[in-house]
N, C-alpha and C positions, 0 to 999 in steps of 0.2 A: 479900408479894403476897397471900397468903391472908387476912391481917388486913385489908388494904385492900379486898378484895372483900367480906368480911363487913360491914365498915363501909358500903360502897356499897349492899349489899343491905338493910341496916337503914334507911338514909336514904331509899332508894327506897320501902321499904314504908311508912315513916312519913310520906312526902310526901302532903299532903292535896290535894284538888282545888284549893283556893284557892292553895296553894304552887305547884302545877304552873302554874296561871294566871299567877301572879306571875313565875315563871321564864320563861314564854313572852313576857311583856312585856319582860323583860330581854333575851331573845334579839332581839326586835324593835329595841330600842334599840341593842344591840351591832351588829346588822345595818346600821342606819343609820350608825353610827360607822364601820363597815367601808367602806361605800360612799363616804362622804365622804372618808375617808383614801385609799382607792384612787383616787378621781378626782383628788385633789389630787397624790398621788404620781405617777400616770401623766402628769398635765398637766406636772409639773415634770420628768418624765423620770428619776425616781429609782427607779421600780418598774415591774412589769408584772403583769398578771393571770395567776395561776398556774392557776386552775381552767380546764380546757380548754373546757368548755361556755361559761363567760362570756367566755373569750378569743375564742371564735367570734363572739359578739355584738359584742365590742369591735372585732375586725378587720373585720367586715362592716357594722356599723351605728354605729360610734363610741362615744363616751362616752354618748350618749343611749340607744343600744341596750343597752349594758352596764347602765346604771342601771335601765332598764325590766325587763330580764331578771333582775337581782339583786333587785329589789324583788318581782317576781312569784314568783320562787322562794322567797325567804325568807318572804314572807307566806303562800304556799300551804303550805309546810312547817309553819309555825306554826298555821295553821288546822287542818291534819290532827293535829298533836300536841295541840292544845286539844281538838278533838272526841273524841279517844280518850284524854284525860288520865287516865281512871280505870284504864286497862290498864297493866300493868307494862311492856310493850314501848314504849309511848309515853313512860313515865317514864324509861326507859333512853335513849330517843332525846333527850329533853329534857336529860338529864344529859350525854350525849356532846356534844350541840350546845353546851351552856354551856362545857364544857371546850374545845371547838374554838374557839369564839368568844373565849374568854380568851386562848388562844394566839395567835390572829390579832391581838387587841388588843395583846398584848406585842410581836408582830412589828412592827406599825405604830409603836408607841412607840419601840422600839429603832431601827427603820429611820429615823425622823425625827431622832433624837438622833445617829446616826452619820452 
């Protein structure tokens, strides 16, 4: 665990502003993929929205409400991360968001295959 933390610190320190911007673009693409998969899986009845905030929008405003909320939240977070990409905390946020979205990506792929 200590070694992994050291590697993460080194990679976060060496992440350039351009790299951070690239990672944010990847987050936006993964967010769009997540939205598309979520809509298809909910429509097919094989999944539900786990995020309680987004579930509120789904329950009260349907798929359109869910889509608008998910897009606004994702884009807003990416704008904040991009604006502060020079700061270490923003880079940590980018790194955590990438890991989280990669796990969501795996969840969607496994969910569709099973």
